[in-house]
Structures are given as structure tokens and as C-alpha cells.
KEGU-883721 format. One record per residue (C-alpha): residue number from 1; x, y, z negated. Coordinates in nm, 3 decimals, always signed. Example, Ala and Ser with C-alpha at 12.3 -4.5 7.8 and 13.67 -1.06 7.14 Angstrom:
<resi->1 | c1->+1.230 | c2->-0.450 | c3->-0.780> $
<resi->2 | c1->+1.367 | c2->-0.106 | c3->-0.714> $
//
This chain:
<resi->1 | c1->+7.923 | c2->-14.280 | c3->+3.832> $
<resi->2 | c1->+7.991 | c2->-14.438 | c3->+4.198> $
<resi->3 | c1->+8.318 | c2->-14.586 | c3->+4.243> $
<resi->4 | c1->+8.463 | c2->-14.727 | c3->+4.621> $
<resi->5 | c1->+8.550 | c2->-15.063 | c3->+4.684> $
<resi->6 | c1->+8.829 | c2->-15.139 | c3->+4.407> $
<resi->7 | c1->+9.175 | c2->-15.330 | c3->+4.430> $
<resi->8 | c1->+9.237 | c2->-15.694 | c3->+4.238> $
<resi->9 | c1->+9.387 | c2->-15.483 | c3->+3.951> $
<resi->10 | c1->+9.064 | c2->-15.308 | c3->+3.909> $
<resi->11 | c1->+8.852 | c2->-15.604 | c3->+3.828> $
<resi->12 | c1->+8.789 | c2->-15.522 | c3->+3.491> $
<resi->13 | c1->+8.662 | c2->-15.198 | c3->+3.586> $
<resi->14 | c1->+8.420 | c2->-15.365 | c3->+3.792> $
<resi->15 | c1->+8.306 | c2->-15.592 | c3->+3.503> $
<resi->16 | c1->+8.281 | c2->-15.280 | c3->+3.272> $
<resi->17 | c1->+8.034 | c2->-15.124 | c3->+3.516> $
<resi->18 | c1->+7.815 | c2->-15.459 | c3->+3.541> $
<resi->19 | c1->+7.821 | c2->-15.634 | c3->+3.211> $
<resi->20 | c1->+7.807 | c2->-15.562 | c3->+2.856> $
<resi->21 | c1->+8.028 | c2->-15.801 | c3->+2.609> $
<resi->22 | c1->+7.856 | c2->-15.938 | c3->+2.338> $
<resi->23 | c1->+8.070 | c2->-16.035 | c3->+2.023> $
<resi->24 | c1->+8.131 | c2->-16.385 | c3->+2.158> $
<resi->25 | c1->+8.335 | c2->-16.451 | c3->+2.434> $
<resi->26 | c1->+8.189 | c2->-16.528 | c3->+2.790> $
<resi->27 | c1->+7.841 | c2->-16.421 | c3->+2.676> $
<resi->28 | c1->+7.721 | c2->-16.056 | c3->+2.829> $
<resi->29 | c1->+7.426 | c2->-15.847 | c3->+2.909> $
<resi->30 | c1->+7.362 | c2->-15.788 | c3->+3.230> $
<resi->31 | c1->+7.319 | c2->-15.412 | c3->+3.376> $
<resi->32 | c1->+7.030 | c2->-15.316 | c3->+3.628> $
<resi->33 | c1->+7.311 | c2->-15.294 | c3->+3.905> $
<resi->34 | c1->+7.422 | c2->-15.628 | c3->+3.857> $
<resi->35 | c1->+7.048 | c2->-15.769 | c3->+3.829> $
<resi->36 | c1->+6.980 | c2->-15.607 | c3->+4.148> $
<resi->37 | c1->+7.274 | c2->-15.823 | c3->+4.330> $
<resi->38 | c1->+7.122 | c2->-16.128 | c3->+4.141> $
<resi->39 | c1->+6.737 | c2->-16.054 | c3->+4.272> $
<resi->40 | c1->+6.895 | c2->-16.004 | c3->+4.623> $
<resi->41 | c1->+7.081 | c2->-16.321 | c3->+4.630> $
<resi->42 | c1->+6.795 | c2->-16.522 | c3->+4.479> $
<resi->43 | c1->+6.567 | c2->-16.395 | c3->+4.762> $
<resi->44 | c1->+6.830 | c2->-16.481 | c3->+5.012> $
<resi->45 | c1->+6.869 | c2->-16.818 | c3->+4.902> $
<resi->46 | c1->+6.488 | c2->-16.874 | c3->+4.892> $
<resi->47 | c1->+6.465 | c2->-16.767 | c3->+5.248> $
<resi->48 | c1->+6.695 | c2->-17.047 | c3->+5.345> $
<resi->49 | c1->+6.483 | c2->-17.290 | c3->+5.171> $
<resi->50 | c1->+6.413 | c2->-17.632 | c3->+5.347> $
<resi->51 | c1->+6.057 | c2->-17.686 | c3->+5.446> $
<resi->52 | c1->+5.856 | c2->-17.927 | c3->+5.185> $
<resi->53 | c1->+6.091 | c2->-17.800 | c3->+4.920> $
<resi->54 | c1->+5.926 | c2->-17.831 | c3->+4.544> $
<resi->55 | c1->+6.010 | c2->-17.542 | c3->+4.349> $
<resi->56 | c1->+6.061 | c2->-17.565 | c3->+3.965> $
<resi->57 | c1->+6.202 | c2->-17.326 | c3->+3.716> $
<resi->58 | c1->+6.330 | c2->-17.502 | c3->+3.389> $
<resi->59 | c1->+6.395 | c2->-17.313 | c3->+3.037> $
<resi->60 | c1->+6.755 | c2->-17.283 | c3->+2.928> $
<resi->61 | c1->+6.684 | c2->-17.607 | c3->+2.704> $
<resi->62 | c1->+6.622 | c2->-17.981 | c3->+2.761> $
<resi->63 | c1->+6.593 | c2->-18.296 | c3->+2.601> $
<resi->64 | c1->+6.851 | c2->-18.443 | c3->+2.422> $
<resi->65 | c1->+6.761 | c2->-18.776 | c3->+2.458> $
<resi->66 | c1->+6.758 | c2->-18.729 | c3->+2.848> $
<resi->67 | c1->+7.076 | c2->-18.557 | c3->+2.874> $
<resi->68 | c1->+7.243 | c2->-18.847 | c3->+2.652> $
<resi->69 | c1->+7.090 | c2->-19.111 | c3->+2.858> $
<resi->70 | c1->+7.213 | c2->-18.932 | c3->+3.184> $
<resi->71 | c1->+7.578 | c2->-18.990 | c3->+3.063> $
<resi->72 | c1->+7.683 | c2->-18.607 | c3->+3.019> $
<resi->73 | c1->+7.737 | c2->-18.636 | c3->+2.673> $
<resi->74 | c1->+8.012 | c2->-18.909 | c3->+2.753> $
<resi->75 | c1->+8.177 | c2->-18.705 | c3->+3.064> $
<resi->76 | c1->+8.153 | c2->-18.386 | c3->+2.914> $
<resi->77 | c1->+8.122 | c2->-18.346 | c3->+2.569> $
<resi->78 | c1->+8.359 | c2->-18.064 | c3->+2.520> $
<resi->79 | c1->+8.118 | c2->-17.839 | c3->+2.721> $
<resi->80 | c1->+7.783 | c2->-17.914 | c3->+2.562> $
<resi->81 | c1->+7.578 | c2->-17.723 | c3->+2.335> $
<resi->82 | c1->+7.299 | c2->-17.820 | c3->+2.109> $
<resi->83 | c1->+7.019 | c2->-17.640 | c3->+1.940> $
<resi->84 | c1->+7.004 | c2->-17.678 | c3->+1.559> $
<resi->85 | c1->+6.781 | c2->-17.562 | c3->+1.326> $
<resi->86 | c1->+6.700 | c2->-17.515 | c3->+0.940> $
<resi->87 | c1->+6.478 | c2->-17.795 | c3->+0.818> $
<resi->88 | c1->+6.280 | c2->-17.832 | c3->+0.492> $
<resi->89 | c1->+6.016 | c2->-17.674 | c3->+0.275> $
<resi->90 | c1->+6.055 | c2->-17.306 | c3->+0.196> $
<resi->91 | c1->+6.259 | c2->-17.332 | c3->-0.135> $
<resi->92 | c1->+6.509 | c2->-17.534 | c3->+0.066> $
<resi->93 | c1->+6.524 | c2->-17.290 | c3->+0.362> $
<resi->94 | c1->+6.550 | c2->-16.997 | c3->+0.145> $
<resi->95 | c1->+6.804 | c2->-17.156 | c3->-0.075> $
<resi->96 | c1->+7.019 | c2->-17.242 | c3->+0.262> $
<resi->97 | c1->+7.030 | c2->-16.920 | c3->+0.400> $
<resi->98 | c1->+7.152 | c2->-16.766 | c3->+0.059> $
<resi->99 | c1->+7.449 | c2->-16.967 | c3->+0.089> $
<resi->100 | c1->+7.809 | c2->-16.811 | c3->+0.268> $
<resi->101 | c1->+7.797 | c2->-17.155 | c3->+0.461> $
<resi->102 | c1->+7.427 | c2->-17.174 | c3->+0.589> $
<resi->103 | c1->+7.524 | c2->-17.300 | c3->+0.907> $
<resi->104 | c1->+7.606 | c2->-17.638 | c3->+0.750> $
<resi->105 | c1->+7.261 | c2->-17.682 | c3->+0.642> $
<resi->106 | c1->+7.166 | c2->-17.702 | c3->+1.022> $
<resi->107 | c1->+7.014 | c2->-18.003 | c3->+1.155> $
<resi->108 | c1->+6.993 | c2->-18.089 | c3->+1.518> $
<resi->109 | c1->+6.664 | c2->-18.086 | c3->+1.685> $
<resi->110 | c1->+6.541 | c2->-18.267 | c3->+1.989> $
<resi->111 | c1->+6.684 | c2->-18.014 | c3->+2.215> $
<resi->112 | c1->+7.027 | c2->-17.926 | c3->+2.392> $
<resi->113 | c1->+7.133 | c2->-17.654 | c3->+2.579> $
<resi->114 | c1->+7.096 | c2->-17.711 | c3->+2.966> $
<resi->115 | c1->+7.461 | c2->-17.765 | c3->+3.123> $
<resi->116 | c1->+7.316 | c2->-17.754 | c3->+3.443> $
<resi->117 | c1->+6.971 | c2->-17.684 | c3->+3.651> $
<resi->118 | c1->+6.914 | c2->-18.010 | c3->+3.810> $
<resi->119 | c1->+6.931 | c2->-18.264 | c3->+3.491> $
<resi->120 | c1->+6.560 | c2->-18.254 | c3->+3.410> $
<resi->121 | c1->+6.446 | c2->-18.351 | c3->+3.794> $
<resi->122 | c1->+6.552 | c2->-18.699 | c3->+3.793> $
<resi->123 | c1->+6.325 | c2->-18.808 | c3->+3.532> $
<resi->124 | c1->+6.066 | c2->-18.613 | c3->+3.638> $
<resi->125 | c1->+6.115 | c2->-18.775 | c3->+3.995> $
<resi->126 | c1->+6.133 | c2->-19.127 | c3->+3.855> $
<resi->127 | c1->+5.817 | c2->-19.055 | c3->+3.645> $
<resi->128 | c1->+5.609 | c2->-19.001 | c3->+3.991> $
<resi->129 | c1->+5.708 | c2->-19.322 | c3->+4.123> $
<resi->130 | c1->+5.909 | c2->-19.453 | c3->+4.420> $
<resi->131 | c1->+6.047 | c2->-19.154 | c3->+4.665> $
<resi->132 | c1->+5.836 | c2->-19.100 | c3->+5.000> $
<resi->133 | c1->+6.035 | c2->-19.236 | c3->+5.304> $
<resi->134 | c1->+6.123 | c2->-18.894 | c3->+5.411> $
<resi->135 | c1->+6.292 | c2->-18.820 | c3->+5.072> $
<resi->136 | c1->+6.237 | c2->-18.551 | c3->+4.806> $
<resi->137 | c1->+6.424 | c2->-18.185 | c3->+4.804> $
<resi->138 | c1->+6.366 | c2->-17.966 | c3->+4.494> $
<resi->139 | c1->+6.445 | c2->-17.599 | c3->+4.444> $
<resi->140 | c1->+6.550 | c2->-17.533 | c3->+4.093> $
<resi->141 | c1->+6.691 | c2->-17.288 | c3->+3.882> $
<resi->142 | c1->+6.786 | c2->-17.229 | c3->+3.485> $
<resi->143 | c1->+7.009 | c2->-17.049 | c3->+3.247> $
<resi->144 | c1->+7.265 | c2->-17.289 | c3->+3.158> $
<resi->145 | c1->+7.534 | c2->-17.328 | c3->+2.886> $
<resi->146 | c1->+7.886 | c2->-17.453 | c3->+2.894> $
<resi->147 | c1->+8.118 | c2->-17.427 | c3->+2.592> $
<resi->148 | c1->+8.402 | c2->-17.286 | c3->+2.821> $
<resi->149 | c1->+8.785 | c2->-17.280 | c3->+2.670> $
<resi->150 | c1->+8.862 | c2->-16.989 | c3->+2.833> $
<resi->151 | c1->+8.632 | c2->-16.657 | c3->+2.909> $
<resi->152 | c1->+8.829 | c2->-16.465 | c3->+3.195> $
<resi->153 | c1->+8.602 | c2->-16.301 | c3->+3.418> $
<resi->154 | c1->+8.382 | c2->-16.544 | c3->+3.598> $
<resi->155 | c1->+8.419 | c2->-16.821 | c3->+3.315> $
<resi->156 | c1->+8.083 | c2->-16.744 | c3->+3.156> $
<resi->157 | c1->+7.963 | c2->-16.951 | c3->+2.882> $
<resi->158 | c1->+7.599 | c2->-16.857 | c3->+2.974> $
<resi->159 | c1->+7.507 | c2->-16.813 | c3->+3.344> $
<resi->160 | c1->+7.249 | c2->-16.855 | c3->+3.592> $
<resi->161 | c1->+7.226 | c2->-17.164 | c3->+3.823> $
<resi->162 | c1->+7.027 | c2->-17.226 | c3->+4.143> $
<resi->163 | c1->+7.012 | c2->-17.551 | c3->+4.295> $
<resi->164 | c1->+6.865 | c2->-17.762 | c3->+4.598> $
<resi->165 | c1->+6.847 | c2->-18.140 | c3->+4.487> $
<resi->166 | c1->+6.806 | c2->-18.419 | c3->+4.728> $
<resi->167 | c1->+6.669 | c2->-18.764 | c3->+4.635> $
<resi->168 | c1->+6.636 | c2->-19.032 | c3->+4.880> $
<resi->169 | c1->+6.845 | c2->-19.293 | c3->+5.087> $
<resi->170 | c1->+7.211 | c2->-19.270 | c3->+5.108> $
<resi->171 | c1->+7.207 | c2->-19.114 | c3->+5.455> $
<resi->172 | c1->+6.934 | c2->-18.839 | c3->+5.385> $
<resi->173 | c1->+7.176 | c2->-18.718 | c3->+5.111> $
<resi->174 | c1->+7.458 | c2->-18.731 | c3->+5.293> $
<resi->175 | c1->+7.267 | c2->-18.552 | c3->+5.579> $
<resi->176 | c1->+7.143 | c2->-18.303 | c3->+5.313> $
<resi->177 | c1->+7.496 | c2->-18.220 | c3->+5.205> $
<resi->178 | c1->+7.622 | c2->-18.196 | c3->+5.517> $
<resi->179 | c1->+7.361 | c2->-17.952 | c3->+5.641> $
<resi->180 | c1->+7.447 | c2->-17.712 | c3->+5.326> $
<resi->181 | c1->+7.827 | c2->-17.733 | c3->+5.346> $
<resi->182 | c1->+7.752 | c2->-17.561 | c3->+5.688> $
<resi->183 | c1->+7.489 | c2->-17.345 | c3->+5.615> $
<resi->184 | c1->+7.652 | c2->-17.226 | c3->+5.287> $
<resi->185 | c1->+7.945 | c2->-17.128 | c3->+5.493> $
<resi->186 | c1->+7.721 | c2->-16.934 | c3->+5.716> $
<resi->187 | c1->+7.546 | c2->-16.750 | c3->+5.404> $
<resi->188 | c1->+7.883 | c2->-16.645 | c3->+5.264> $
<resi->189 | c1->+7.958 | c2->-16.502 | c3->+5.603> $
<resi->190 | c1->+7.650 | c2->-16.319 | c3->+5.613> $
<resi->191 | c1->+7.736 | c2->-16.153 | c3->+5.266> $
<resi->192 | c1->+8.080 | c2->-16.051 | c3->+5.416> $
<resi->193 | c1->+8.254 | c2->-16.288 | c3->+5.177> $
<resi->194 | c1->+8.579 | c2->-16.416 | c3->+5.247> $
<resi->195 | c1->+8.559 | c2->-16.804 | c3->+5.156> $
<resi->196 | c1->+8.733 | c2->-17.153 | c3->+5.189> $
<resi->197 | c1->+8.578 | c2->-17.495 | c3->+5.168> $
<resi->198 | c1->+8.764 | c2->-17.742 | c3->+4.933> $
<resi->199 | c1->+8.747 | c2->-18.076 | c3->+4.784> $
<resi->200 | c1->+8.668 | c2->-18.063 | c3->+4.395> $
<resi->201 | c1->+8.630 | c2->-18.271 | c3->+4.108> $
<resi->202 | c1->+8.442 | c2->-18.202 | c3->+3.779> $
<resi->203 | c1->+8.607 | c2->-18.119 | c3->+3.452> $
<resi->204 | c1->+8.568 | c2->-18.491 | c3->+3.340> $
<resi->205 | c1->+8.645 | c2->-18.516 | c3->+2.936> $
<resi->206 | c1->+8.978 | c2->-18.720 | c3->+2.831> $
<resi->207 | c1->+9.214 | c2->-18.946 | c3->+2.978> $
<resi->208 | c1->+8.943 | c2->-19.180 | c3->+3.125> $
<resi->209 | c1->+8.791 | c2->-18.852 | c3->+3.251> $
<resi->210 | c1->+9.106 | c2->-18.784 | c3->+3.462> $
<resi->211 | c1->+9.063 | c2->-19.118 | c3->+3.632> $
<resi->212 | c1->+8.705 | c2->-19.021 | c3->+3.704> $
<resi->213 | c1->+8.796 | c2->-18.668 | c3->+3.834> $
<resi->214 | c1->+9.068 | c2->-18.875 | c3->+4.052> $
<resi->215 | c1->+8.816 | c2->-19.123 | c3->+4.193> $
<resi->216 | c1->+8.580 | c2->-18.817 | c3->+4.253> $
<resi->217 | c1->+8.830 | c2->-18.668 | c3->+4.485> $
<resi->218 | c1->+8.933 | c2->-19.009 | c3->+4.662> $
<resi->219 | c1->+8.566 | c2->-19.026 | c3->+4.742> $
<resi->220 | c1->+8.477 | c2->-18.705 | c3->+4.867> $
<resi->221 | c1->+8.201 | c2->-18.643 | c3->+4.632> $
<resi->222 | c1->+8.244 | c2->-18.302 | c3->+4.561> $
<resi->223 | c1->+8.339 | c2->-17.981 | c3->+4.734> $
<resi->224 | c1->+8.334 | c2->-17.636 | c3->+4.654> $
<resi->225 | c1->+8.325 | c2->-17.321 | c3->+4.815> $
<resi->226 | c1->+8.596 | c2->-17.066 | c3->+4.703> $
<resi->227 | c1->+8.567 | c2->-16.687 | c3->+4.734> $
<resi->228 | c1->+8.826 | c2->-16.419 | c3->+4.564> $
<resi->229 | c1->+8.695 | c2->-16.266 | c3->+4.219> $
<resi->230 | c1->+8.998 | c2->-16.260 | c3->+4.041> $
<resi->231 | c1->+9.264 | c2->-16.276 | c3->+4.309> $
<resi->232 | c1->+9.308 | c2->-16.400 | c3->+4.674> $
<resi->233 | c1->+9.580 | c2->-16.637 | c3->+4.566> $
<resi->234 | c1->+9.319 | c2->-16.840 | c3->+4.315> $
<resi->235 | c1->+8.962 | c2->-16.814 | c3->+4.461> $
<resi->236 | c1->+8.641 | c2->-16.909 | c3->+4.227> $
<resi->237 | c1->+8.433 | c2->-17.184 | c3->+4.307> $
<resi->238 | c1->+8.107 | c2->-17.001 | c3->+4.349> $
<resi->239 | c1->+7.878 | c2->-17.289 | c3->+4.533> $
<resi->240 | c1->+7.957 | c2->-17.670 | c3->+4.508> $
<resi->241 | c1->+7.808 | c2->-17.968 | c3->+4.720> $
<resi->242 | c1->+7.768 | c2->-18.277 | c3->+4.552> $
<resi->243 | c1->+7.679 | c2->-18.667 | c3->+4.624> $
<resi->244 | c1->+7.616 | c2->-18.855 | c3->+4.295> $
<resi->245 | c1->+7.546 | c2->-19.168 | c3->+4.494> $
<resi->246 | c1->+7.323 | c2->-19.393 | c3->+4.281> $
<resi->247 | c1->+7.423 | c2->-19.278 | c3->+3.925> $
<resi->248 | c1->+7.108 | c2->-19.110 | c3->+3.849> $
<resi->249 | c1->+6.892 | c2->-19.373 | c3->+4.013> $
<resi->250 | c1->+7.060 | c2->-19.647 | c3->+3.804> $
<resi->251 | c1->+6.972 | c2->-19.420 | c3->+3.474> $
<resi->252 | c1->+6.612 | c2->-19.341 | c3->+3.584> $
<resi->253 | c1->+6.551 | c2->-19.647 | c3->+3.801> $
<resi->254 | c1->+6.464 | c2->-19.412 | c3->+4.079> $
<resi->255 | c1->+6.382 | c2->-19.628 | c3->+4.383> $
<resi->256 | c1->+6.304 | c2->-19.538 | c3->+4.778> $
<resi->257 | c1->+5.986 | c2->-19.625 | c3->+4.950> $
<resi->258 | c1->+6.118 | c2->-19.984 | c3->+5.032> $
<resi->259 | c1->+6.214 | c2->-20.057 | c3->+4.671> $
<resi->260 | c1->+6.583 | c2->-19.996 | c3->+4.723> $
<resi->261 | c1->+6.807 | c2->-19.756 | c3->+4.476> $
<resi->262 | c1->+6.797 | c2->-19.430 | c3->+4.583> $
<resi->263 | c1->+7.100 | c2->-19.166 | c3->+4.606> $
<resi->264 | c1->+7.091 | c2->-18.826 | c3->+4.481> $
<resi->265 | c1->+7.284 | c2->-18.502 | c3->+4.560> $
<resi->266 | c1->+7.279 | c2->-18.133 | c3->+4.491> $
<resi->267 | c1->+7.407 | c2->-17.801 | c3->+4.611> $
<resi->268 | c1->+7.460 | c2->-17.555 | c3->+4.332> $
<resi->269 | c1->+7.508 | c2->-17.168 | c3->+4.353> $
<resi->270 | c1->+7.660 | c2->-16.964 | c3->+4.053> $
<resi->271 | c1->+7.455 | c2->-16.640 | c3->+4.083> $
<resi->272 | c1->+7.681 | c2->-16.460 | c3->+3.861> $
<resi->273 | c1->+7.994 | c2->-16.556 | c3->+4.033> $
<resi->274 | c1->+7.871 | c2->-16.493 | c3->+4.360> $
<resi->275 | c1->+7.716 | c2->-16.122 | c3->+4.241> $
<resi->276 | c1->+8.064 | c2->-16.068 | c3->+4.096> $
<resi->277 | c1->+8.194 | c2->-16.185 | c3->+4.433> $
<resi->278 | c1->+8.003 | c2->-15.928 | c3->+4.615> $
<resi->279 | c1->+8.085 | c2->-15.621 | c3->+4.389> $
<resi->280 | c1->+8.450 | c2->-15.722 | c3->+4.411> $
<resi->281 | c1->+8.438 | c2->-15.740 | c3->+4.793> $
<resi->282 | c1->+8.202 | c2->-15.456 | c3->+4.836> $
<resi->283 | c1->+8.247 | c2->-15.214 | c3->+4.555> $
<resi->284 | c1->+7.992 | c2->-15.086 | c3->+4.282> $
<resi->285 | c1->+7.801 | c2->-14.859 | c3->+4.536> $
<resi->286 | c1->+7.551 | c2->-15.050 | c3->+4.712> $
<resi->287 | c1->+7.480 | c2->-14.775 | c3->+4.938> $
<resi->288 | c1->+7.800 | c2->-14.830 | c3->+5.101> $
<resi->289 | c1->+7.783 | c2->-15.221 | c3->+5.151> $
<resi->290 | c1->+7.795 | c2->-15.311 | c3->+5.498> $
<resi->291 | c1->+7.414 | c2->-15.272 | c3->+5.663> $
<resi->292 | c1->+7.381 | c2->-15.663 | c3->+5.738> $
<resi->293 | c1->+7.495 | c2->-15.736 | c3->+5.387> $
<resi->294 | c1->+7.227 | c2->-15.501 | c3->+5.229> $
<resi->295 | c1->+6.971 | c2->-15.639 | c3->+5.483> $
<resi->296 | c1->+7.028 | c2->-15.976 | c3->+5.400> $
<resi->297 | c1->+7.011 | c2->-15.928 | c3->+4.987> $
<resi->298 | c1->+6.686 | c2->-15.656 | c3->+5.079> $
<resi->299 | c1->+6.870 | c2->-15.400 | c3->+4.879> $
//
């Protein structure tokens, strides 16, 4: 059934038409209608890819050791998910699965669920040697997981993330982020989305995390593009623009062509949130979306 553009109170109706819930909060199957918007957004973002950008697509899992080394375990342990398996010979595994508490028999593997698409990039780049004088830019994507404490619409536990990542001198990274802050706002306008840019901080864990978040805000290391999904009064972060400074370079020994410590930064697109924002703004009938929006999304 085709439905006209809906008001804020009808967000649940929009969700029901686009996503099929699972028994676990924040985990959904995506309908064909929703996927059409995702595919259109992905193509739209690809057309804005800068020259000489290297494209990498990652699986939804990554090395546990690499994630530990990156510092994520200490900064965001409340969001992390690991991959565990039953181990042992056939008799041991069969005995375990017969137990009501079989999950207690699970053992960790060398894998964790990827919390962001960019994490595997830094060790890969470091292994390739010094960063060229012109810097490096990667286009990466992955299905990601975060163990969110709430599951309102837009707060997915598993979601699709697209990122552009820059590695180079401090000046190159700042220029990269500045370009994308302006470009992303232009893209939002081309998609007919109300938006505002705001300074932000990551959800660091614990008391020390609150201090880290304050420092992040004070140094203007993170900005978010906020777009209404749940309400106009409390828009949702759908894109982020981040400067990591030398954090990943210190971990992975990333150096520039002249041997200086490199800086890194990224711009991230939350595809599921952007798709929800599109339907929230323009309604469920794609044929009634503004012509310029349909053209930009090739739908």
C-alpha cells in the first residue's frame, strides 16, 4: 500500500513498512523498498568519491587483536561484540549443546564484530609502508555492530556504514575533513533533507570516558550532521566528520613520506539512518519524491 508523506507521529508506521523486526531489539530485516533507498544512497555517495581513492569492502568481522591494539576495547567496551564458538572434539561439542546453558561453553575466537568500517584500514596501510606525499584516501564499507543500550528507531545494533578515510599530514587531514563538511551539507540539500552541523563527542565508557568526550569537544575533533528522524526537536546523527590526530599512527606506526608521524581522519555515513531520514522526509511512495531527489538516487 502506498502511503503519503507522514508526520512525526507516524514514524512507527514508516518503520513497519520498511523493516521487519527480529526477536532481538535493534536488529531488522530490510525490505526491498528500504534496500532501494540504500542502493540509491550508496551510488550517490560513490559519485562523490575523490580521485585516486582506493576502494575496500570489509566483512562484518575483524581481528580481535587489531581491535584491542587500536584502543577500542578500553574506550568503548560497552558497545563491543565478540565472536565465540564451541570448541573441542565431537563428543565435547555434542555434550555442550545438550545443556540448557550451552552458551556457557562458548569460547572466544580471534574475531570480533566490526564496530566501524575504518578500523581494518590503518594496519593495512601501515603494512604497505610510508604514506605517499599526496596522502591516501580510502572508500570503505562494512556491516557493523554496536551493543546499544536502547533500541528506538535509528538506534540499530547492526547497521551499514560507509566511510571515506584520509591518511597523511595534519594539514591534509584537516583539509579533507573541511572539504567533506561542506560537501556533505550540499549532498543533504540535494537529497531534500533538513540538516544542521553540530560539534559532537563519541560515547566513551566510564568516568575517564567523560573526560575524553570533553576533550574531544574542546578540540573540535568531531562534528555530526543531524537530520530529523524521530523528531525535528531532536535530530539524529546521520553523518560524522572525525579527526583522530595521531592516535592510529601511534598504534600502527603510520608515517608520512618524510618520516613524520601521520594523522588520520574520516567521514562516516550511516546508510540505514540516512534511508530512514529520506522516508521520514519524503514518504513511502518513491514516485512522489521530488524529481531532483529521485534523479540523484537513480530511482
